[in-house]
C-alpha positions as CSV (number, residue, x, y, z in Angstrom):
1,M,-96.7,-18.3,-8.6
2,R,-94.5,-15.4,-10.2
3,R,-96.2,-13.2,-12.9
4,T,-94.1,-12.6,-15.8
5,L,-91.8,-9.7,-15.6
6,G,-93.2,-9.0,-19.1
7,L,-96.3,-8.1,-17.3
8,L,-94.6,-6.4,-14.5
9,V,-93.1,-4.3,-17.0
10,I,-96.0,-3.1,-18.6
11,A,-97.7,-2.1,-14.7
12,I,-94.6,-0.1,-13.9
13,A,-94.9,1.8,-17.5
14,M,-98.9,2.2,-16.9
15,V,-98.4,3.5,-13.7
16,S,-95.3,5.9,-14.3
17,T,-96.7,7.4,-16.4
18,G,-100.4,8.6,-14.8
19,L,-101.8,7.1,-16.9
20,A,-101.4,11.0,-18.2
21,P,-102.3,12.2,-22.0
22,A,-99.3,12.4,-23.9
23,G,-96.9,15.9,-24.0
24,S,-99.0,17.1,-20.4
25,S,-96.4,19.5,-18.5
26,V,-98.6,19.1,-15.1
27,P,-96.8,16.3,-13.5
28,A,-98.4,12.2,-13.8
29,A,-98.6,12.2,-9.5
30,S,-100.7,15.6,-9.7
31,R,-103.1,14.6,-12.3
32,L,-104.4,11.4,-10.3
33,P,-107.0,10.7,-7.8
34,A,-105.6,10.7,-4.5
35,R,-106.4,7.3,-4.1
36,V,-105.3,6.2,-7.0
37,A,-101.8,8.0,-6.3
38,V,-101.5,6.5,-3.7
39,E,-102.2,2.7,-5.0
40,A,-99.7,3.6,-7.8
41,A,-98.0,4.6,-5.5
42,L,-97.5,1.8,-3.1
43,L,-97.5,-0.7,-6.5
44,R,-94.8,1.2,-7.7
45,Q,-93.3,0.1,-4.8
46,Q,-93.6,-3.8,-4.5
47,V,-93.0,-4.0,-8.1
48,E,-89.8,-2.4,-6.7
49,V,-89.6,-4.9,-4.2
50,R,-89.6,-7.7,-5.9
51,V,-87.3,-6.8,-8.1
52,L,-84.8,-6.7,-6.3
53,E,-85.8,-10.2,-5.0
54,W,-85.2,-11.4,-8.3
55,V,-81.9,-10.1,-9.0
56,E,-80.4,-11.1,-5.6
57,R,-82.1,-14.5,-5.9
58,D,-80.7,-14.5,-10.1
59,E,-84.8,-15.3,-10.7
60,M,-84.9,-12.5,-13.6
61,A,-85.6,-15.8,-15.9
62,R,-88.7,-15.8,-17.2
63,S,-90.4,-19.8,-17.0
64,D,-89.3,-20.9,-20.5
65,G,-85.6,-20.5,-18.7
66,Y,-85.0,-17.6,-20.5
67,V,-84.1,-13.2,-19.7
68,Y,-85.1,-11.2,-21.9
69,T,-83.0,-8.1,-22.5
70,V,-85.9,-5.8,-23.8
71,E,-87.1,-6.2,-20.0
72,V,-84.5,-6.1,-18.0
73,G,-83.8,-2.4,-20.3
74,E,-87.5,-0.9,-19.6
75,L,-86.8,-2.0,-15.5
76,L,-83.3,0.3,-15.9
77,A,-85.3,2.6,-17.9
78,Y,-87.7,3.0,-14.6
79,A,-85.3,3.1,-12.1
80,A,-83.7,5.5,-13.6
81,R,-86.6,7.5,-14.2
82,A,-87.8,7.2,-10.4
83,R,-84.3,8.4,-9.1
84,N,-84.2,4.9,-7.5
85,E,-80.5,4.2,-7.4
86,Q,-80.4,1.0,-5.5
87,L,-82.7,-0.9,-8.1
88,Y,-80.5,0.9,-11.3
89,L,-77.4,-0.2,-9.7
90,R,-78.3,-4.0,-9.1
91,L,-80.4,-4.4,-12.9
92,R,-77.0,-2.2,-14.4
93,A,-74.5,-4.9,-12.5
94,F,-76.9,-7.8,-12.8
95,A,-77.2,-6.7,-17.1
96,V,-72.6,-5.9,-17.2
97,Q,-72.5,-9.9,-15.7
98,N,-75.3,-11.5,-17.4
99,L,-76.3,-9.9,-20.5
100,I,-72.9,-8.4,-22.2
101,R,-70.6,-10.2,-24.1
102,D,-66.9,-8.2,-23.7
103,D,-64.7,-11.5,-25.0
104,P,-61.0,-10.1,-25.9
105,S,-59.7,-12.1,-28.0
106,D,-63.1,-12.1,-29.9
107,P,-63.7,-8.9,-31.8
108,Y,-66.8,-9.8,-32.8
109,T,-68.4,-9.9,-30.2
110,R,-66.4,-6.7,-27.6
111,G,-70.2,-5.0,-26.3
112,F,-72.1,-7.7,-27.8
113,V,-75.4,-7.2,-25.6
114,L,-77.9,-10.1,-25.8
């Protein structure tokens, strides 16, 4: 069964920071023990593949049927930090198509983010 997007966002955030102390100037990957760094890289890759599959299959909604904009935003921020252009562009296209309202006839919804 698919885990919630929220849990994946938390996992990505933890792994992408390298569990490093705030303000450290050492790159996150170099602060991790080698075995953990390898496992973190594999986890990141698995999550990225899974998220791409969700976008391609139109499965971004949670079990309650809603897509949480904040979670898509977190994934976009992760993709940008990870320099994963493919993931970023796919998520951005999804967000623009599904999460932004831009009705020219209604000035109150121009650029409104759900």
